[in-house]
C-alpha positions in Angstrom: 31.0 -4.6 28.9 34.2 -2.8 30.1 33.7 0.5 28.2 30.7 2.8 28.7 28.1 2.7 25.9 28.0 5.7 23.7 24.7 7.3 22.4 24.1 9.9 19.7 20.7 11.6 19.2 19.8 13.7 16.3 16.8 15.9 15.5 15.9 16.2 11.6 12.6 17.5 10.2 10.2 17.5 13.1 8.4 19.6 15.7 10.8 18.8 18.5 8.2 16.7 20.4 10.3 13.5 20.4 13.3 15.4 22.0 10.9 16.7 24.6 9.6 13.2 25.2 13.1 12.0 25.9 13.8 14.9 28.2 10.5 14.3 30.1 11.6 10.8 31.0 12.6 12.3 34.2 14.9 10.0 36.4 15.1 7.5 33.4 17.4 9.9 31.6 19.6 9.9 34.7 19.6 6.1 34.7 20.8 6.2 31.2 23.5 8.8 32.0 24.8 6.5 34.8 25.7 3.8 32.3 26.1 5.6 29.0 27.8 8.7 27.5 25.6 10.9 25.3 28.2 12.0 22.8 25.9 13.9 20.5 22.6 15.6 21.1 22.6 19.1 19.7 19.1 20.0 20.9 19.9 19.4 24.5 23.6 20.2 24.7 26.0 22.2 22.9 27.2 19.8 20.2 28.1 20.7 16.6 28.2 18.4 13.7 32.1 18.2 13.7 31.7 16.3 17.0 29.7 13.6 15.2 32.1 13.6 12.4 35.0 13.1 14.7 33.9 9.5 15.3 35.1 6.7 13.1 32.7 4.4 11.3 30.8 2.2 13.9 32.5 3.8 16.8 29.2 5.0 18.4 27.1 2.2 20.0 23.5 3.5 19.4 22.0 6.2 17.3 18.6 7.7 17.8 17.2 9.7 14.9 13.8 11.5 15.1 12.2 13.6 12.3 11.8 13.2 8.6 14.4 13.4 6.0 13.3 16.7 4.2 16.5 18.7 3.4 19.9 17.9 2.0 21.2 18.4 5.6 18.8 15.9 7.0 20.0 13.4 4.4 23.6 14.0 5.3 22.7 13.6 9.0 21.0 10.4 8.3 23.9 8.9 6.4 26.5 10.1 8.8 24.6 8.8 11.9 24.1 5.5 10.1 27.8 5.1 9.4 28.9 6.2 12.8 26.5 3.9 14.8 26.4 0.2 15.2 22.7 0.4 15.8 20.3 2.9 14.6 16.8 3.7 16.0 14.0 5.5 14.1 12.3 7.4 17.0 8.9 8.7 16.5 6.4 8.5 13.7 8.2 11.1 11.5 11.4 9.0 11.4 9.4 5.7 11.2 6.8 6.5 8.6 7.1 10.1 7.5 4.7 11.6 10.0 2.7 14.7 9.5 5.4 16.6 7.7 5.1 13.9 5.1 1.8 15.4 3.9 4.0 18.0 2.1 4.4 15.2 -0.5 0.9 16.3 -1.7 2.7 19.5 -3.2 5.6 20.5 -5.2 8.3 22.4 -3.3 7.9 25.5 -5.4 4.2 25.5 -4.6 5.0 25.2 -0.9 7.3 28.1 -1.1 4.8 30.2 -3.1 2.3 29.7 -0.2 4.7 30.4 2.7 6.6 33.5 1.0 4.0 35.0 -1.3 0.4 33.9 -1.2 -0.7 34.0 2.5 -2.8 37.0 3.3 -0.5 38.1 6.1 2.7 37.8 3.9 4.4 41.1 3.0 7.2 40.3 0.7 7.0 42.7 -2.3 10.5 41.7 -3.6 9.6 37.9 -3.4 12.6 37.1 -1.4 13.0 33.2 -1.0 15.4 31.0 0.7 18.4 30.2 -1.4 21.1 27.6 -1.3 23.9 30.2 -1.5 23.7 33.9 -0.6 26.5 36.5 -0.6 26.5 39.2 2.0 29.6 41.2 1.1 32.5 38.8 1.0 30.6 36.2 3.2 29.1 33.2 1.5 26.0 32.0 3.4 24.6 28.6 2.7 21.2 26.9 3.5 20.2 23.3 2.9 18.0 22.6 -0.1 14.7 20.7 0.0 14.7 17.1 -1.1 12.3 16.3 -3.9 10.1 14.4 -1.3 9.8 13.9 2.3 11.2 10.5 3.3 11.1 8.3 6.4 14.4 7.3 7.7 14.1 3.7 6.6 13.7 4.9 3.0 17.3 6.4 2.9 19.3 4.3 5.3 19.0 0.9 7.0 17.1 1.0 10.3 17.6 -1.5 13.1 14.6 -0.7 15.5 11.5 1.5 15.0 10.0 3.2 17.9 6.5 4.6 16.8 4.4 7.4 18.2 3.8 11.1 17.9 5.7 11.3 20.1 6.3 7.9 21.6 4.3 7.8 24.9 6.1 7.7 28.1 6.1 3.9 28.4 7.7 3.5 25.1 10.3 6.2 25.9 11.1 4.2 29.1 11.3 1.0 27.0 13.9 2.7 24.7 16.0 3.8 27.6 15.7 0.4 29.2 16.9 -1.2 25.9 19.9 1.0 25.9 20.6 0.4 29.6 20.3 -3.3 29.0 22.8 -3.0 26.1 25.2 -1.3 28.3 25.0 -4.1 30.8 24.8 -7.2 28.5 25.5 -6.0 24.9 22.0 -7.5 24.1 19.6 -5.7 21.7 16.4 -6.5 20.1 16.6 -8.4 16.7 17.1 -6.2 13.6 13.7 -4.8 12.3 12.0 -4.9 15.7 9.1 -2.4 16.2 8.6 -1.5 19.8 4.9 -1.9 19.8 2.3 -4.6 19.6 2.0 -6.9 16.6 -1.7 -6.6 16.7 -3.9 -3.7 15.7 -5.1 -1.3 18.3 -8.7 -2.5 18.1 -7.5 -5.6 19.9 -6.6 -3.6 23.0 -9.2 -1.0 22.7 -11.5 -0.9 25.9 -14.5 -0.2 23.5 -14.1 -3.3 21.3 -17.2 -4.9 23.0 -19.3 -2.2 21.6 -18.3 -2.6 18.0 -21.1 -4.2 16.0 -20.3 -3.2 12.3 -23.3 -0.9 11.9 -23.4 1.2 8.7 -22.2 4.8 8.8 -25.1 7.0 7.6 -22.9 10.1 8.2 -19.3 10.6 9.0 -18.9 13.0 11.9 -15.8 14.9 12.8 -15.0 15.1 16.6 -15.5 18.8 17.0 -19.1 18.5 15.7 -20.4 16.3 18.4 -19.8 14.9 21.8 -19.0 11.3 21.4 -20.1 8.7 23.9 -17.1 7.8 25.9 -18.0 4.1 26.1 -19.0 3.2 22.5 -16.8 2.3 19.5 -16.2 5.5 17.5 -17.2 3.8 14.3 -20.5 3.0 15.8 -20.9 6.7 16.3 -19.9 7.6 12.8 -16.4 8.8 13.7 -13.4 7.4 11.8 -11.0 5.8 14.1 -7.7 4.5 12.6 -7.3 1.8 15.3 -8.5 -0.7 12.8 -5.3 -0.3 10.8 -2.8 0.9 13.5 -0.4 -1.0 15.7 -1.4 -1.2 19.3 0.9 -0.8 22.1 0.3 2.9 22.9 -2.1 2.1 25.8 -5.1 3.5 23.8 -4.3 6.9 25.5 -6.1 8.9 22.9 -9.2 6.8 23.1 -9.0 7.0 26.9 -9.6 10.7 26.5 -12.4 10.2 24.1 -10.5 11.0 21.0 -10.3 8.5 18.1 -7.0 6.9 17.0 -5.3 9.0 14.2 -2.7 6.3 13.3 0.6 7.4 14.8 1.9 3.8 15.6 1.7 2.9 11.9 1.0 -0.4 10.4 1.2 -3.8 11.7 3.7 -6.3 10.0 0.9 -7.7 7.9 -0.3 -4.6 6.5 0.8 -3.3 3.0 -0.5 0.2 3.3 -2.5 1.1 6.5 -4.1 4.3 5.0 -5.4 2.4 2.0 -6.6 -0.5 4.2 -8.4 1.8 6.6 -10.0 3.7 3.8 -11.2 0.4 2.3 -12.5 -0.7 5.8 -14.4 2.5 6.4 -15.7 2.5 2.9 -17.2 -1.0 3.4 -19.1 0.3 6.5 -20.2 3.6 4.9 -20.6 3.0 1.2 -23.4 0.4 1.3 -25.8 2.7 3.3 -28.3 3.7 0.5 -31.9 3.5 -0.3 -33.4 1.3 -3.0 -33.1 2.9 -6.4 -30.6 5.5 -5.3 -27.9 6.2 -8.0 -24.6 4.3 -7.3 -22.6 7.5 -7.1 -24.8 8.7 -4.2 -23.9 5.7 -2.1 -20.4 7.2 -1.3 -22.0 10.3 0.5 -20.5 9.5 3.9 -17.0 9.0 2.5 -17.3 12.1 0.5 -18.2 14.1 3.5 -14.7 13.8 4.8 -13.0 16.9 3.8 -9.4 15.6 3.7 -9.2 11.9 2.8 -5.4 11.8 2.6 -5.0 13.8 5.9 -7.5 11.5 7.6 -6.2 8.2 6.4 -2.5 8.9 5.6 -1.9 11.4 8.3 1.3 9.7 9.5 2.2 7.3 6.8 2.0 9.0 3.4 5.8 8.9 2.5 5.8 5.1 3.1 2.5 4.5 1.4 2.1 2.6 -1.8 1.6 6.0 -3.5 3.8 8.3 -1.5 2.6 11.7 -2.8 1.1 13.5 -5.7 2.1 12.4 -9.1 3.2 15.5 -11.1 5.1 15.5 -14.5 5.7 19.2 -14.7 9.4 20.2 -14.9 11.0 20.7 -11.5 13.1 23.7 -10.6 16.2 23.7 -8.2 15.8 21.8 -5.1 12.7 20.0 -6.6 
């Protein structure tokens, strides 16, 4: 290709870890700069939105979007990046599946604002001042984005070409993304539309502890802070929920290598309808059948009921893309709801 490849990177509703992961790629980012021009990356360089708007439709080769679509500004950014870029990557769990910010779908926007600006013990806000879409300071009109009704993954609002999972994507995946862009610069070749840069199989298939998994019943569900897990035995065998049974592999089992169970940041395999629901069902089948003869049926779910936050456990990274993507609430909604 005669012209240099152009790349735009946008940060939406996220913690910033995905941008840090890109910056931490060390010499790889220099390899990218050798063959491509980064024409928009406001978190790393002094770019403003008018720079992105200055391009015509499809004039940028590759767009990288990280974070959830949470506000009207994020929605506009997603639509603008999709229009300006020939290829769009959802980078990280938030963009891919909704991520941890997606757990906000358990609450209405006004309830969240009540908590942040009124109800916490440390809040001192006697006038109940809240963010507003428009505020006048003298003759100056100040504007803020408004919250969307729900948190959305990128694929729920625009078409996505490639998904890069992870919270954040581990170094090997970041290198694979940069190599993909570098290859495009050299040959014009890209992965097929809909590609997920991860394994097609569940993490259990590559887990170093798979040989110790025997399907024993969970008499109690432990949280990792309450015990010292054996570093060689399947977490489920020890009564610790591990989402590797319903999560794509390809991460290198890095959490498991440091004796922490998988939490599901690589999202579902292609065959899974809803990884959170499938993991809950699988764990329920292990735990719910552990009971004594004559025990009431309701008591047989004691291990599952001992988990303090079922949604946070099983839908930590995927709630916005789940079959039921949040709390159902028929109460009238206010502005920005």
